[in-house]
N, C-alpha and C positions, 0 to 999 in steps of 0.2 A: 289641451290637445283633444281633438275630436276622436270619438271611438273608432270611426272608420280609419283615421290615420294611425291610431294605435294598432289596429288589427293588421294593417298593411305593413307597419314596421316590424311587428312580430313575425309575420310570414316571411319577410325578406331576411330576417336574422336567423331563422331556424336553418341549421346546416349540419348534416351528419357527415363526418369526415372518416376516412379510413384509419387515421391515427386514433380517433376516439373508439372506433369499433375494435381495433387491435388491443387497445388497453382494456376495454370492457371484456374481451375474451379472456385475458389473463386474470382479471378480477373474478369472473364467473367460475373459472376452473379452480381457482384457489379458495373459493368460498365453500363453507360446509353447508350452507342453507340451500335447499332445493326449491323453495318458493320464490318465483321470479319477482313477484311484487315486493317481497321482503328484501330481495337483493337490490332492488332499485333505490330504496330509500337511503341506505348508507353509501351507495355508489354516488348518488347526487350530492349528499352531504360532504363527501370526501372531495368532490370537485368544486362545487359552488356554494356549499352551505345549504340553506333552505330557500329555494326560489320562492318569490312572492306568489300568493294566490289572490291578492287584491292590490291594485295599483291606483294611486291618486293621480288622475290624469291632469289635474290642475297644478300639481307639484312641480317645482323646477327639476326634481330628480326623476320625473316620470320616464324620460327616455332611457336613463340608466336602469331603472327598475324593469322596464320592458325588455331591455337587452339581457338582463340577468334571467328573466323568465324564459326568454328564447334559448339561452344557453342551457338552462335546465331541461327544456323540451328536447333540444338537440342531443344531449347526453342520454336522456331516457330512451329516445329512439335508437341511439347507437347501441345501447344495452340490448334492446329487443332484437336488433339486427344481428348483434353478436351471438345471441342465443340461437337464432335460426341458422346462422352459418355453422355454428358448432354442431347443431343437430344434423345438418346436411353433410358435415364431414365425419359423422359417426362418433363425435366426442361426447355428445349428450343424447339422451333418449327422452322424448316427451312423455311425461307421466301423468298428464291431466288434460282436460279439454282446453281448447284455445279460448282466450278472453281478448277483449279489445280495450286498449287504453285510448282515451281521447282528451286532448288538452282543454282545460277550462281556466278562465281567468276573468275576474271581475274588475271592471273599470269604474272608478268613482269620480263624479264631478259634482259641481254645486247643484246640479239638477237631479242628482240621485245616483244609485249604483245599479249597473246592469252587466251581464256577461258580455264579453267581447266575442266577436265572430271569429272563430279560429278554424275555418274549413280546411280539411286535409291534414291537420296536425294530429294524427292518430296512427295506431298500429296494433295489429293482432299479435298475440304471443302465447306460447304454452304456459299455463299457470304454474306448472311444476315440471322440473327436469331431474333426471337421475344420470349418474355416470354409468356407462355400459359395463357389464361384468368382465368383458375382455377389452381393456383399453388399447388404443392404437399405439404402436411403437414402430417407427416414430409417428408423431402426430401428423395427420394428413391435412390439417387446417394450415394454410400458408402463414397466417399471422402468428399462430402459436409456434409453428415450426421455426420461423425466423425470429422469434422473440429474443431480444437482446442484440440483434443486428439492426443497424439503422437502415431499415428498408426504404425510408424516404429518400436516401441518397443513392440507392441502387438504381441502375438504369432500368427503365420500365420493361425492356425486352428481357432482361435477366430475371426480373420478378415473374414475368409471364412464363418463362421457361421452367422456373421452380414450381410454380403453381400447376403447370401441365404435368410435370413429373409426379407431383403428389396426387393429382387426379388419376393418372395412370396407375400409380402404386395402389391407390384405394380400390381400384377395380381389378387388381391382380394382373395388370399388364406390365410386367417387370422389365422387359427389354425396352419398350417405349419409354418407360420411366427413366431408365438408365440413359437413353439417348437424349432426352430433354434435360436431364441433369448434367450431362456432358456439355450440352449447348450452353447451359448457365455457367458452367465452369470456364468454358472457352471465352464467353463474353466477359466474365469478370477478370480473367487474365489479360485480355486485350485492353480493356478499359484501364486497368492498373498499369500495364506496360506503356500505353500511350501517354499516360500522365507522367510516368517516370521519365520517358524520353523527352517530354517537354520540359520537365523540371531540371533535368541534368543537361539539357541542350544536346542530346544524343540524336542527331539527325539520322545516322545510320540505323539505329534501333527503330526509330519511327518509320523509316521507309520499309524495313523488313516486316514490321507488324502490319503495315498497310498493304503488303503484298499478299493477295488472295491465293497465290500458288505456293506459298510457304506453309508447311504443316504446323499444327499446334505444338508438336513436340519441340521443333526447332525454335519456335517463338518463345516457349516457356524457358528453354535453355538460355536463350539470349537475354531474357528478362532477368533470370537469376545471375547471369554473369555480370550484368550491369549493377545488380545489387551487391555483388562481391567486391566492386571497386570502392575506394575510400569514400567517394561522394555518395555511392549507393548505401554503404554501411551507415553513413551519417543520416541518410534519409530513413533507413530502417529504425535507427535509434529515435529519431523524431516521431516516428509513428508508434513507438512503444512495442516494436516487434523485434524478433531475432531470427538468425539463420535457421535455427531448428524448426521454427514455425513455417518458414518458407519451404524447407526440405519436406516437411509433412504434407504441405499443400501440393508439392510436386508429386509425391508418391500417390496421393489420393487422385490427382488428375491423371496420372499415368494409368492407374487401375481403371478409372472411368473410361479413358480413351480406348484401352484394350478391350473392355467389355462392349463399348459402343461399336467397335470395328467388327464385331461378329455379324453386323449387318452385311458385310461384304462376303459374298458366297465363297470367294477364293480363300478367305482366311479361316472361316469356320462354317461347317455345313449344318449348323443347328441354331435355332433361334430360341432355345430354352434358356431362361434366366430364373434363378431361384429367389424366393422371398427373402431369405436370410442375407444373401449377398447384397441384394438391392437395398435392404433395410440398413445394412452396415454403411453403405455408401451414402445413403440419405442422412443418417445420424451424424455423419462427419461434416456434412455440407455447411451448416451455419458457422462452424468454427473456421473452416478454410475460407469461405467467402468473407468472413469478418476480417481475417488476416489481410487478404488482398485489398479489401475495401478501405481498411484503415491506412494502408500504404498509399492508395490512390488519393485519399482525402488529405494526407500529409503533403501531397504535391501541390495542392491548390493554394 
């Protein structure tokens, strides 16, 4: 394999994914080490072992070795991106000057050994980070906030609503945070309800959920009634959920809806929302979204 081809293969295989960034965030926050370089080594070893720093380009395994190196670079970049996002969310404080990591890899052939050209595979990062003296409760980083919930299966619009709610909460905009959280809850209920209607062959429920003039309260009521039927109870059992969890999700949604409705001047003439109330609603979000999402996935 030519060195130019090896460089091109590496560049095409380096990919930083949201899933890797999310896992890296959990890893960083659980680690006791504050030196980012020291965090990177066990992070890579846990995922891919020790990526090669020299590849024999004449070997039949050269392509596999290059892919392993690219995966190691991708994971390292994901770690650095995770650190920066945690800093931006206030979960970490930079405690040292930034440094720059740059990928290096030697390619060996019968004609000798030289470094491969790896333009652009580099990233700056703070060399040390500390936890803030007053931690965020709840976490305002979306990946940490939704840790444990299969975010990859959530509708992108629901994820965006949660992220905007957290962004507002971080800035002390509690009523906008509640409004966006209510939007996420409504979206999750509707996605779940439509999946239930399809699974159970309930065309009446499907039509009601698609009717934009029907309010959320009635839609939630009809979804829960469908789950109270024998076929609905069987679906709940298949999802590993129970009626108590649904009742809790309904109560949470009702509270959210009532607080969101203060936007209507005729219902409340104050746009004041408290930190503690909004935080309580946020803290319950992952559990209730997980309940509804697990039922939706059981319908697939």
